[in-house]
C-alpha positions in Angstrom: 88.4 73.4 90.3 89.2 76.9 91.6 89.1 79.9 89.2 93.1 80.1 89.0 93.0 76.5 87.8 90.4 76.9 84.7 91.6 80.8 83.9 94.6 79.8 81.9 95.4 77.4 79.1 98.2 74.7 78.9 100.5 77.7 77.5 99.7 80.0 80.5 97.5 82.2 78.2 93.9 83.6 79.3 91.0 81.0 78.5 88.8 82.7 81.0 88.9 86.0 83.2 87.0 85.1 86.3 89.1 86.3 89.0 92.4 88.4 89.7 93.5 86.2 92.6 96.3 83.9 91.8 97.2 85.4 88.6 101.1 86.2 87.6 102.3 89.9 87.6 103.3 89.2 84.0 99.9 88.7 83.0 98.4 91.5 84.5 101.0 93.8 83.3 100.3 92.1 79.7 96.7 93.2 80.1 97.7 96.8 81.1 100.3 96.9 78.1 97.7 95.9 75.9 95.2 98.3 77.2 97.6 100.8 76.4 97.7 100.0 72.7 93.7 100.0 72.5 93.1 103.2 74.4 93.8 105.4 71.0 91.1 103.7 69.2 88.7 106.1 71.1 90.1 108.9 69.5 89.8 107.8 66.1 86.9 108.9 63.6 86.2 105.4 62.9 86.5 103.6 66.3 87.1 100.0 65.1 89.7 97.6 64.8 89.3 94.3 62.8 90.7 91.9 65.4 87.6 90.0 66.6 85.4 90.1 63.2 83.3 87.3 62.9 83.2 86.6 66.7 80.3 87.0 68.8 80.1 88.4 72.4 76.9 87.4 74.6 76.4 89.8 77.5 74.5 87.9 80.4 73.6 90.5 83.0 71.6 89.0 85.4 71.8 92.2 87.8 71.6 95.7 86.9 74.4 97.5 85.3 75.0 100.8 83.1 78.8 101.5 82.9 80.1 98.0 82.8 77.5 96.4 80.5 77.6 99.5 78.1 81.8 99.7 78.3 81.6 95.7 77.5 79.4 96.4 74.3 81.6 99.4 73.3 84.7 96.9 73.7 83.3 94.2 71.8 82.3 96.3 68.9 85.5 98.4 68.7 87.0 95.1 68.3 84.3 94.3 65.4 82.7 91.3 67.1 79.1 90.9 66.9 77.2 91.6 70.1 74.1 90.0 71.9 72.7 91.5 74.8 70.4 89.1 76.7 67.6 91.1 78.4 67.2 88.6 81.6 64.0 90.4 83.0 62.4 89.3 79.7 64.3 86.1 78.9 63.0 82.2 79.5 65.1 82.2 82.8 61.9 84.3 84.1 59.4 81.8 82.7 61.1 78.9 84.2 63.9 78.0 82.0 67.1 76.6 83.9 70.3 78.5 83.7 71.7 75.4 82.2 69.1 75.3 79.3 69.8 79.1 78.7 73.4 78.3 78.6 72.9 75.5 76.1 70.6 77.6 73.9 73.4 80.5 73.6 75.8 77.9 72.7 73.7 76.5 70.0 73.8 80.3 68.6 77.6 79.8 68.2 78.6 82.5 70.4 82.5 82.8 71.4 82.3 84.6 74.8 79.8 85.0 77.6 80.3 88.2 79.9 78.5 87.4 83.0 77.4 89.9 85.8 75.5 88.1 88.6 74.2 88.7 91.9 75.5 85.3 93.3 79.1 85.0 94.2 80.8 82.5 92.3 78.1 82.4 89.4 80.7 83.2 86.7 82.8 80.4 87.7 80.1 77.9 87.9 79.1 79.0 84.2 82.7 78.7 83.1 82.8 75.1 84.3 79.2 74.4 82.3 79.9 76.0 79.1 81.2 74.4 75.8 85.2 73.9 75.6 85.2 76.7 72.8 83.4 79.2 74.9 85.2 81.5 77.1 83.7 83.4 80.1 84.5 87.0 81.5 83.2 88.0 85.1 81.3 91.2 84.8 81.1 91.3 88.7 79.6 88.4 90.9 78.3 89.0 94.4 80.4 90.1 96.8 83.3 88.0 95.3 85.1 89.7 92.3 85.0 92.3 89.6 88.2 91.8 87.6 88.0 94.2 85.0 87.1 96.8 87.0 90.3 95.9 89.1 92.3 96.2 85.8 90.7 99.4 84.7 91.5 100.8 88.1 95.2 99.4 87.8 95.3 100.9 84.4 94.4 104.4 85.4 96.7 104.5 88.4 99.4 103.4 86.2 98.6 106.2 83.7 99.0 109.0 86.4 101.6 107.5 88.9 103.7 105.1 86.6 105.3 102.9 89.4 103.2 100.8 91.6 106.2 99.8 93.8 106.2 103.4 95.2 102.8 104.0 95.9 100.3 104.6 99.0 96.8 103.8 98.2 93.6 103.8 100.3 90.3 102.1 99.7 87.6 103.9 101.5 84.0 103.0 102.5 82.0 99.7 102.2 84.6 97.3 101.9 82.7 94.4 103.0 80.1 94.2 100.4 82.2 95.5 97.6 83.4 92.9 94.7 85.5 95.9 93.3 87.3 96.4 96.6 88.5 92.5 96.4 89.5 92.9 92.9 91.5 95.9 93.5 93.4 94.8 96.7 94.2 91.5 94.4 95.8 93.6 91.5 97.4 96.1 93.5 99.2 93.7 95.6 100.2 91.4 92.7 101.4 94.6 91.0 103.4 95.6 93.9 102.1 98.5 95.8 103.7 98.2 98.9 101.3 100.4 101.1 97.9 99.4 100.7 95.1 100.6 103.1 91.4 100.0 103.6 89.5 102.5 105.6 85.7 102.5 107.0 83.6 101.9 109.8 84.3 98.6 111.7 80.9 97.1 110.5 82.2 97.7 106.7 85.3 96.1 107.1 85.5 92.2 106.6 87.0 90.3 109.5 90.7 89.2 108.9 90.9 91.3 105.8 94.8 92.3 107.1 95.4 88.6 105.8 95.2 90.0 102.1 98.1 92.3 103.1 96.3 95.5 103.9 96.4 98.1 106.6 93.0 98.6 108.3 92.0 102.1 109.5 88.8 103.3 111.0 89.7 106.8 111.0 89.4 108.3 107.5 92.1 111.2 108.2 94.7 108.6 109.3 93.7 106.4 106.5 94.3 108.8 103.5 97.1 110.8 105.3 100.0 111.3 102.4 98.1 108.7 100.3 98.9 108.9 96.7 95.4 107.3 95.3 92.2 107.3 97.5 89.5 105.1 96.0 86.0 105.7 97.5 83.6 102.8 97.1 79.7 103.0 96.7 77.5 102.3 99.9 75.9 99.2 98.7 72.4 99.5 100.9 71.2 96.5 98.6 73.5 94.0 99.7 73.3 95.0 103.7 71.2 92.5 105.9 70.5 95.1 108.8 71.5 98.5 109.5 75.3 98.8 109.6 74.9 102.5 109.6 73.2 105.2 111.8 72.6 107.0 108.6 73.8 108.6 105.5 74.3 111.9 107.0 76.3 110.3 109.7 78.3 108.3 107.4 79.4 111.5 105.2 80.3 113.1 108.6 82.8 110.4 109.4 83.9 108.9 106.0 82.7 111.2 103.3 85.6 112.5 101.0 85.6 116.3 101.0 88.1 119.1 99.8 89.6 119.7 103.2 90.4 116.1 103.8 91.9 115.4 100.7 94.4 118.1 101.9 95.8 115.2 104.2 96.6 113.3 101.1 99.8 113.7 98.9 99.5 117.0 97.0 99.3 115.3 93.6 97.0 112.7 94.7 94.3 111.2 92.6 90.5 110.5 93.7 88.7 107.4 91.8 85.3 105.9 92.4 84.1 102.9 90.5 80.6 104.5 90.3 77.6 105.1 90.5 78.3 107.8 92.9 76.1 108.7 96.0 77.3 112.6 96.1 77.1 113.8 99.5 77.2 110.2 101.2 80.8 109.0 99.9 82.2 112.0 98.4 81.5 115.5 98.1 80.8 117.0 94.6 83.7 119.3 94.8 85.9 116.5 94.8 84.2 114.2 92.6 84.0 116.9 90.2 87.4 118.6 90.9 91.0 118.6 89.5 92.3 115.4 91.3 89.4 113.5 90.4 90.0 110.8 87.4 86.5 109.2 87.8 85.6 109.8 84.3 88.9 108.6 83.1 88.2 105.4 84.8 85.1 105.0 82.4 87.3 105.8 79.3 90.0 103.6 80.5 87.3 100.7 81.0 86.7 100.3 77.3 90.4 99.9 76.6 90.8 97.4 79.3 87.9 95.1 78.5 89.2 95.3 74.9 92.4 93.9 75.8 91.0 91.2 78.0 88.5 90.2 75.1 91.5 90.2 72.7 93.9 88.2 74.6 91.2 85.5 75.5 89.8 85.1 71.7 93.2 85.5 70.1 95.0 83.0 72.6 91.9 80.7 71.2 92.6 81.5 67.7 96.6 80.6 68.3 95.7 77.1 70.1 93.4 76.3 67.1 96.1 76.8 64.8 98.8 75.0 66.5 
């Protein structure tokens, strides 16, 4: 059963959020609209709403993370949910317990939702198929597959600055081959109607046949970002590279690093994005990362609102289904 088959309930409401691929535009727009409503919560003195009071969210991170784990944690707490952070390095899985047994024990603790980050592609989908029917799963990033909430927070950031997706030129620059963020961004932005979506990078870091996803491939950075409204730079993921795909970080920056001079080729009001963590002087120059066109820190802030929206939609739809 595909991720698209298990993500929605019989009424078309979110049950899990595993991947963006296959979801309807109306649902993605609903996530963005709900995130817009949650965004002001962070500006309040008391940063909480009672929507998920009494619910329990377990963060199951089998891979290191700072931004994603922290923003999921804050999102759940701002919705008034109880949060369980499982320390995998000290958990029973390190003592030989199977993943299935770990899940059964967490189910016995009466959790309502698992947020899963895993180094293996498809892990969140597998877990969603294994859990009890009353538990929902959100994919916090799985291998090279997808990072759907990152894709949605990037879309939310773009909509806040550019409003109309159907008039935009967007370039995704860098290590596309190893990036789950790139895949989710491409899926989301194509569904939302972006007409000119580009991927830019050395041939060794561009997946074969990626043009089938509706993107245009460039191996020249200057041409790839020319006249673009949005430039999304990606982290070089050395930990996922099986061999030396690049001569050096210095050489990469010379050819593909985003500098102030290069940004002058983009649209005058272009914005610069990065999913983090940033490798300064490798993917992007500090003058650009900290400059007026950068919305990188806004992405982090908006990530809380988007994750609040997804959690509320999933657990809210469960409550509606139970009352029906």
